[in-house]
C-alpha positions as CSV (number, residue, x, y, z in Angstrom):
1,X,-0.7,-3.5,18.9
2,X,-2.2,-1.1,16.6
3,X,1.3,-1.1,14.4
4,X,1.5,-4.6,14.7
5,X,-2.3,-5.1,13.4
6,X,-2.0,-2.6,10.5
7,X,0.6,-4.7,9.3
8,X,-1.0,-7.5,9.7
9,X,-4.0,-5.7,7.7
10,X,-1.8,-4.2,4.5
11,X,-1.6,-8.2,4.0
12,X,-5.3,-8.8,3.0
13,X,-5.6,-9.8,-0.8
14,X,-7.6,-7.9,-3.2
15,X,-11.1,-8.9,-2.8
16,X,-13.7,-8.9,-6.2
17,X,-17.3,-10.0,-4.7
18,X,-19.4,-10.2,-1.6
19,X,-20.0,-13.8,-1.4
20,X,-23.1,-15.9,-1.2
21,X,-24.7,-17.6,1.4
22,X,-23.5,-21.1,-0.6
23,X,-20.3,-19.8,-0.3
24,X,-19.5,-18.9,3.3
25,X,-21.1,-22.1,4.3
26,X,-18.3,-23.9,1.8
27,X,-15.9,-21.7,3.2
28,X,-16.3,-22.7,7.0
29,X,-16.1,-25.9,6.0
30,X,-12.6,-24.9,4.3
31,X,-11.4,-23.1,7.7
32,X,-12.1,-26.5,9.3
33,X,-10.4,-28.7,7.2
34,X,-7.6,-27.1,7.7
35,X,-7.7,-25.7,11.4
36,X,-8.4,-27.3,14.6
37,X,-11.5,-25.5,14.8
38,X,-15.4,-26.2,15.6
39,X,-18.7,-25.8,13.3
40,X,-21.5,-26.7,14.4
41,X,-25.3,-25.7,13.4
42,X,-26.7,-23.1,16.0
43,X,-30.6,-22.9,14.6
44,X,-32.5,-22.9,11.8
45,X,-33.9,-19.9,9.2
46,X,-37.2,-19.9,8.3
47,X,-37.2,-21.1,5.2
48,X,-35.0,-24.3,6.7
49,X,-31.6,-22.6,5.9
50,X,-28.8,-24.1,8.6
51,X,-27.6,-21.3,10.7
52,X,-23.8,-22.1,12.0
53,X,-21.1,-20.8,13.8
54,X,-17.1,-21.3,13.7
55,X,-15.4,-21.6,17.2
56,X,-12.2,-20.5,17.2
57,X,-9.4,-20.5,20.1
58,X,-11.2,-23.1,21.9
59,X,-10.0,-23.9,25.7
60,X,-7.3,-20.8,25.3
61,X,-9.5,-18.5,27.5
62,X,-12.9,-18.0,30.1
63,X,-14.0,-14.6,28.1
64,X,-15.5,-14.8,24.5
65,X,-15.9,-12.7,21.0
66,X,-19.4,-12.7,18.9
67,X,-19.1,-11.6,14.9
68,X,-22.4,-11.6,13.9
69,X,-22.1,-11.2,9.6
70,X,-25.2,-10.2,7.6
71,X,-27.5,-8.6,10.0
72,X,-29.2,-7.0,6.7
73,X,-28.9,-9.0,3.9
74,X,-28.3,-5.6,2.0
75,X,-25.1,-5.2,3.9
76,X,-22.9,-8.3,2.4
77,X,-19.6,-7.1,3.2
78,X,-19.9,-8.4,7.3
79,X,-19.5,-12.2,5.0
80,X,-16.4,-11.1,3.9
81,X,-15.1,-9.7,7.5
82,X,-16.0,-12.9,8.7
83,X,-14.1,-15.1,6.4
84,X,-11.3,-12.7,6.7
85,X,-11.2,-12.7,10.4
86,X,-11.8,-16.6,10.6
87,X,-8.3,-17.1,8.5
88,X,-6.4,-14.4,10.2
89,X,-7.1,-15.9,13.9
90,X,-6.1,-18.8,13.0
91,X,-2.8,-18.0,10.7
92,X,-2.2,-15.1,13.8
93,X,-3.2,-16.8,17.2
94,X,-1.8,-13.3,18.8
95,X,-4.8,-11.4,16.9
96,X,-7.3,-13.8,19.5
97,X,-5.9,-11.9,22.3
98,X,-6.8,-15.0,24.9
99,X,-10.8,-15.0,23.4
100,X,-13.2,-17.6,22.5
101,X,-14.4,-16.5,18.9
102,X,-17.6,-17.3,17.7
103,X,-18.0,-16.5,14.0
104,X,-21.4,-16.5,12.3
105,X,-21.1,-15.7,8.3
106,X,-24.4,-14.8,7.6
107,X,-27.7,-14.7,10.4
108,X,-30.8,-13.9,7.6
109,X,-29.5,-16.5,4.6
110,X,-32.9,-16.2,3.8
111,X,-32.8,-12.5,3.3
112,X,-29.1,-12.8,2.0
113,X,-30.6,-15.0,-1.2
114,X,-32.8,-12.4,-2.0
115,X,-30.0,-9.7,-2.5
116,X,-27.4,-12.5,-4.6
117,X,-27.8,-11.1,-7.6
118,X,-26.1,-7.9,-7.3
119,X,-23.4,-9.4,-4.9
120,X,-21.0,-10.6,-8.0
121,X,-20.7,-6.8,-9.1
122,X,-19.8,-4.2,-6.5
123,X,-20.7,-0.7,-7.3
124,X,-22.9,-1.2,-10.0
125,X,-25.7,0.5,-8.9
126,X,-28.4,-0.1,-11.3
127,X,-27.9,-3.7,-10.3
128,X,-28.4,-3.1,-6.7
129,X,-31.3,-1.2,-6.7
130,X,-33.2,-3.5,-8.7
131,X,-31.9,-6.6,-6.7
132,X,-32.4,-5.0,-3.5
133,X,-34.1,-6.1,-0.6
134,X,-34.4,-5.6,3.0
135,X,-36.8,-7.5,5.7
136,X,-39.5,-5.0,7.5
137,X,-38.1,-4.0,10.6
138,X,-40.4,-7.3,12.2
139,X,-39.0,-9.7,10.0
140,X,-34.7,-8.4,10.7
141,X,-33.0,-10.9,12.7
142,X,-31.1,-7.7,14.3
143,X,-33.8,-6.3,16.0
144,X,-36.1,-8.9,17.5
145,X,-34.9,-9.7,20.5
146,X,-37.5,-9.1,23.6
147,X,-38.3,-5.9,24.8
148,X,-41.0,-6.8,27.7
149,X,-41.7,-3.1,28.7
150,X,-45.1,-2.2,28.2
151,X,-44.9,0.4,25.7
152,X,-42.7,-1.1,22.5
153,X,-44.0,-4.2,23.7
154,X,-42.1,-7.0,21.2
155,X,-41.7,-10.6,22.0
156,X,-42.3,-12.2,18.4
157,X,-38.9,-13.4,18.1
158,X,-37.8,-15.2,14.8
159,X,-36.1,-18.5,15.0
160,X,-32.8,-17.0,13.5
161,X,-33.0,-14.8,16.2
162,X,-33.9,-17.3,19.0
163,X,-30.5,-18.7,17.6
164,X,-28.7,-15.7,18.0
165,X,-30.2,-15.6,21.8
166,X,-29.4,-19.2,22.3
167,X,-26.1,-18.4,21.4
168,X,-25.7,-15.2,23.7
169,X,-27.0,-16.6,26.7
170,X,-24.4,-19.2,25.9
171,X,-20.9,-17.9,25.5
172,X,-21.9,-14.7,27.2
173,X,-19.7,-12.6,25.2
174,X,-17.6,-9.4,26.4
175,X,-17.2,-8.5,22.6
176,X,-20.4,-8.4,20.2
177,X,-19.5,-6.7,16.5
178,X,-22.1,-6.8,14.2
179,X,-21.4,-6.3,11.1
180,X,-23.3,-4.1,9.0
181,X,-22.6,-1.5,6.3
182,X,-24.1,1.7,4.8
183,X,-24.0,3.0,1.2
184,X,-22.5,6.5,1.1
185,X,-20.8,9.1,2.7
186,X,-18.1,7.7,5.4
187,X,-17.3,4.7,7.8
188,X,-18.8,5.8,11.3
189,X,-18.9,2.8,14.3
190,X,-22.1,2.9,17.2
191,X,-21.2,1.2,20.5
192,X,-22.8,0.4,23.9
193,X,-20.1,1.9,26.0
194,X,-19.5,5.4,26.4
195,X,-15.4,4.8,26.8
196,X,-13.6,7.6,25.4
197,X,-10.7,5.8,24.4
198,X,-12.7,2.9,22.7
199,X,-14.3,5.4,20.8
200,X,-11.1,7.3,19.6
201,X,-9.8,4.0,18.7
202,X,-12.7,3.2,17.0
203,X,-12.2,6.6,15.1
204,X,-8.8,5.9,13.6
205,X,-9.6,2.2,11.6
206,X,-11.0,4.1,8.7
207,X,-8.2,6.5,8.4
208,X,-5.8,3.7,8.1
209,X,-7.7,2.6,5.0
210,X,-8.2,6.2,3.5
211,X,-11.5,5.9,4.1
212,X,-13.0,9.4,5.7
213,X,-15.1,9.4,8.8
214,X,-18.4,9.9,8.8
215,X,-18.8,13.6,10.8
216,X,-22.5,13.6,10.3
217,X,-24.8,10.6,11.2
218,X,-28.8,11.4,11.1
219,X,-29.9,7.9,11.2
220,X,-30.7,6.1,14.5
221,X,-32.8,8.9,16.8
222,X,-31.4,9.2,20.1
223,X,-28.1,8.2,19.6
224,X,-25.4,10.5,20.5
225,X,-22.0,11.5,19.4
226,X,-19.1,10.2,22.0
227,X,-16.5,11.7,19.4
228,X,-16.6,12.5,15.6
229,X,-17.8,8.9,13.3
230,X,-18.4,7.2,16.8
231,X,-22.0,7.2,18.7
232,X,-23.6,5.5,21.8
233,X,-26.1,3.3,20.1
234,X,-29.8,4.0,22.5
235,X,-31.5,1.3,23.2
236,X,-35.1,0.4,22.2
237,X,-36.8,2.0,25.3
238,X,-34.9,5.1,24.2
239,X,-36.3,4.7,20.9
240,X,-39.6,4.2,21.6
241,X,-39.7,6.8,24.5
242,X,-42.6,9.0,24.5
243,X,-44.8,6.6,22.6
244,X,-48.1,5.3,23.6
245,X,-48.2,1.8,25.8
246,X,-48.7,-1.4,23.1
247,X,-46.7,-3.3,20.8
248,X,-43.8,-2.1,18.7
249,X,-42.7,-2.6,15.1
250,X,-39.3,-4.3,16.6
251,X,-37.9,-5.3,19.3
252,X,-33.8,-5.3,21.1
253,X,-30.8,-5.1,19.0
254,X,-28.4,-8.3,19.5
255,X,-26.2,-5.9,21.1
256,X,-28.7,-4.8,23.6
257,X,-29.6,-8.3,24.2
258,X,-26.0,-9.2,24.9
259,X,-25.8,-6.3,27.3
260,X,-27.4,-7.9,30.0
261,X,-24.2,-10.6,30.0
262,X,-21.7,-6.7,30.2
263,X,-21.2,-7.3,26.2
264,X,-19.5,-4.3,24.5
265,X,-21.4,-3.6,21.4
266,X,-19.6,-2.5,18.5
267,X,-21.3,-1.5,15.2
268,X,-18.9,-0.7,12.2
269,X,-21.2,0.9,9.5
270,X,-18.9,0.8,6.4
271,X,-20.0,2.6,2.9
272,X,-19.9,1.2,-0.5
273,X,-19.1,4.8,-2.1
274,X,-16.7,6.8,-0.3
275,X,-17.5,10.8,-0.2
276,X,-14.6,12.9,1.4
277,X,-17.4,16.0,2.1
278,X,-18.2,13.6,4.8
279,X,-15.7,14.8,7.1
280,X,-15.5,18.3,6.0
281,X,-16.4,20.2,9.2
282,X,-15.8,23.5,7.2
283,X,-19.2,25.5,7.0
284,X,-21.5,25.8,3.9
285,X,-23.0,29.2,5.0
286,X,-26.4,27.8,5.4
287,X,-28.2,26.8,8.2
288,X,-29.3,23.4,9.3
289,X,-33.3,24.8,8.5
290,X,-32.0,25.7,5.2
291,X,-30.0,22.4,4.3
292,X,-32.9,20.6,5.5
293,X,-36.2,22.2,4.2
294,X,-34.8,21.6,0.6
295,X,-33.9,18.1,0.4
296,X,-37.4,17.9,2.8
297,X,-39.4,18.3,-0.4
298,X,-37.1,16.0,-2.2
299,X,-37.7,12.8,0.1
300,X,-41.7,13.9,0.7
301,X,-42.1,14.0,-3.0
302,X,-40.2,10.7,-3.7
303,X,-42.4,9.2,-0.9
304,X,-45.3,11.0,-2.6
305,X,-44.7,9.4,-6.0
306,X,-44.1,5.7,-5.1
307,X,-47.0,5.8,-2.3
308,X,-49.0,7.0,-5.3
309,X,-47.8,4.1,-8.0
310,X,-48.5,1.7,-5.4
311,X,-52.1,3.2,-4.6
312,X,-52.9,2.5,-7.8
313,X,-52.9,-1.4,-8.1
314,X,-53.5,-2.0,-4.3
315,X,-56.8,-3.3,-5.3
316,X,-54.8,-5.7,-8.3
317,X,-51.7,-7.1,-6.0
318,X,-52.4,-10.6,-5.2
319,X,-49.3,-11.7,-3.5
320,X,-48.2,-11.6,-0.1
321,X,-44.4,-11.6,-0.9
322,X,-41.4,-10.3,1.6
323,X,-40.7,-7.4,-1.2
324,X,-44.4,-6.5,-0.6
325,X,-43.9,-6.0,3.3
326,X,-40.8,-4.5,2.7
327,X,-42.4,-2.0,0.7
328,X,-44.6,-0.8,3.1
329,X,-42.0,-0.5,5.4
330,X,-39.6,1.8,3.4
331,X,-42.7,3.5,3.1
332,X,-43.2,4.1,6.4
333,X,-39.7,4.8,7.3
334,X,-39.4,7.2,4.8
335,X,-42.2,9.3,6.3
336,X,-41.4,8.7,9.5
337,X,-37.8,10.2,8.9
338,X,-39.5,13.2,7.0
339,X,-41.3,14.3,9.7
340,X,-38.3,14.0,11.9
341,X,-36.6,16.8,9.9
342,X,-39.5,18.8,9.3
343,X,-39.2,19.1,13.9
344,X,-35.7,20.5,13.2
345,X,-37.4,23.4,11.7
346,X,-37.6,26.9,13.5
347,X,-35.6,24.7,17.0
348,X,-32.1,26.0,17.7
349,X,-30.8,22.6,15.7
350,X,-31.7,24.3,12.9
351,X,-30.4,27.6,13.5
352,X,-27.2,26.3,13.9
353,X,-24.5,26.7,10.9
354,X,-24.5,23.4,8.5
355,X,-21.3,22.2,8.0
356,X,-20.0,20.6,4.4
357,X,-20.5,16.7,6.4
358,X,-24.2,18.1,7.4
359,X,-24.8,18.7,3.9
360,X,-23.1,15.7,3.1
361,X,-25.3,13.1,4.7
362,X,-28.7,15.4,4.0
363,X,-28.4,15.1,0.4
364,X,-27.2,11.4,0.0
365,X,-30.2,9.9,2.2
366,X,-33.0,11.0,-0.4
367,X,-31.1,9.5,-3.0
368,X,-30.7,6.4,-0.9
369,X,-34.0,5.6,0.0
370,X,-35.5,6.6,-2.8
371,X,-34.0,4.7,-5.0
372,X,-34.6,1.0,-2.2
373,X,-38.1,1.9,-2.3
374,X,-38.5,2.6,-6.1
375,X,-35.9,-0.8,-6.8
376,X,-38.4,-2.7,-4.5
377,X,-41.9,-1.8,-5.9
378,X,-40.2,-3.0,-9.2
379,X,-39.5,-6.3,-7.9
380,X,-43.6,-6.6,-6.6
381,X,-44.5,-5.7,-9.6
382,X,-42.2,-8.1,-11.6
383,X,-43.8,-10.9,-9.0
384,X,-47.0,-10.5,-10.5
385,X,-46.8,-10.4,-13.7
386,X,-44.3,-13.0,-13.1
387,X,-47.5,-15.3,-11.6
388,X,-49.8,-14.4,-14.2
389,X,-50.8,-11.2,-12.5
390,X,-50.7,-9.2,-15.8
391,X,-53.2,-6.4,-15.4
392,X,-53.5,-3.0,-17.3
393,X,-53.2,-1.7,-14.0
394,X,-49.8,-3.7,-12.7
395,X,-48.5,-3.3,-16.1
396,X,-48.9,0.8,-16.3
397,X,-47.5,0.5,-12.6
398,X,-44.2,-1.2,-13.9
399,X,-43.7,1.3,-16.3
400,X,-44.0,4.9,-14.2
401,X,-41.6,2.6,-11.3
402,X,-39.2,1.8,-13.8
403,X,-39.5,5.7,-14.9
404,X,-38.8,6.9,-11.5
405,X,-36.0,4.4,-10.7
406,X,-34.2,5.3,-13.8
407,X,-34.0,9.2,-12.9
408,X,-33.2,8.1,-9.6
409,X,-30.4,6.0,-10.2
410,X,-29.2,8.8,-13.0
411,X,-29.4,11.7,-10.0
412,X,-27.7,9.2,-7.4
413,X,-25.2,8.1,-10.5
414,X,-24.6,12.1,-10.2
415,X,-23.0,12.2,-6.7
416,X,-19.0,12.7,-6.7
417,X,-18.3,9.4,-4.0
418,X,-16.4,6.7,-5.7
419,X,-16.3,2.9,-5.0
420,X,-14.6,1.8,-2.0
421,X,-12.7,-1.4,-2.8
422,X,-13.9,-4.3,-1.0
423,X,-10.6,-5.2,0.8
424,X,-10.9,-1.7,2.3
425,X,-14.3,-2.4,3.7
426,X,-13.9,-5.7,5.3
427,X,-10.5,-4.7,5.8
428,X,-12.4,-1.4,8.6
429,X,-14.5,-4.0,9.9
430,X,-11.6,-6.0,10.8
431,X,-9.3,-3.5,11.9
432,X,-11.9,-2.2,14.4
433,X,-13.6,-5.8,15.8
434,X,-9.6,-6.9,16.6
435,X,-8.5,-3.5,18.0
436,X,-12.0,-3.4,20.2
437,X,-11.0,-6.7,21.6
438,X,-7.6,-5.9,22.2
439,X,-8.4,-2.9,24.2
440,X,-11.4,-4.7,26.2
441,X,-8.8,-7.2,27.0
442,X,-6.4,-4.6,28.5
443,X,-9.1,-3.3,30.7
């Protein structure tokens, strides 16, 4: 199976850009015009966009696979993956592995439209940062499934989440693939199973495309490593453990929700820029707490600089926009990450020898977070001025935010990473999905 799958993936065309929402919708219709597939609407976004699914292999089996593109709108590689997966499943029926396949190209079309300015220029970090939008946690369809325990209670489902929940309830998938992508380093996976054979299989796929595996992942607290580059995804209960009773700011993930039907969830995080240090397990000669301490100061300094700019205009900002809400969220996130890193100091984890991969992960994250936040702040201030709010405080804040963005973008450009071809970005997700499906059918 693996050799045959790799041969198919070798035939993937070169891909030049990420598809827009309109392009993804048109591609569903083109697929339906060429093959006996079913396209239908499963729901409507908050701003009135239809959310559609294509079903391939109707009547071929009793088990289903569900693939979700665009779970975060700043992660558009899933739109490419869904397009190429649809074509492959139709042209190569053996790839279906006896499953019915349901593909949703974009689960957050409203958010995707706020990122489309950079979809056509992959690798342009300036365009990416200035056009960046990632919703606040409680506005993300991926993380707003219900969690009804008293600690972290969450029932504020979005219309997009309701649509996905109905689809999951209907098809009860054995496999759910949510198509994320990271920014920098190596590729890695989350999964809801501890199956060691599946973990090893997933870990092998990035190498098919010459992309390093991320050996050190410090993204989701509570996750644990199954094998290098593959982690078990924690539940929302695990993520909120120890918090006081009360409402949560996010709910369960799509994978956790599908788990009620026995689904195995696979999340493949493919970076846009690859750095070979991400898979280097050699020691650096430094302790983890030494690595963390220096970068902690950098992260805290960035958060304080951004918060200072925002505080200077709190009385002058008038608009309630998605970018405004997202900015508050990302600043809180930076603060929490800093607090988590600080807790490592003086512990056994902090006293262990740091690898090159550890150092790469910690060095890259401040670049990512501060550039995201500065770009979002620029969009907040630009919206104010476009609405006629040209107060001196707004204009002064814009100049300061522009200076921070330019400085931090130059620093990020100085990293040694190189752009991963879009063909490889989509190919890693395709290989992971199809290999996981074949494995689950066999077992």
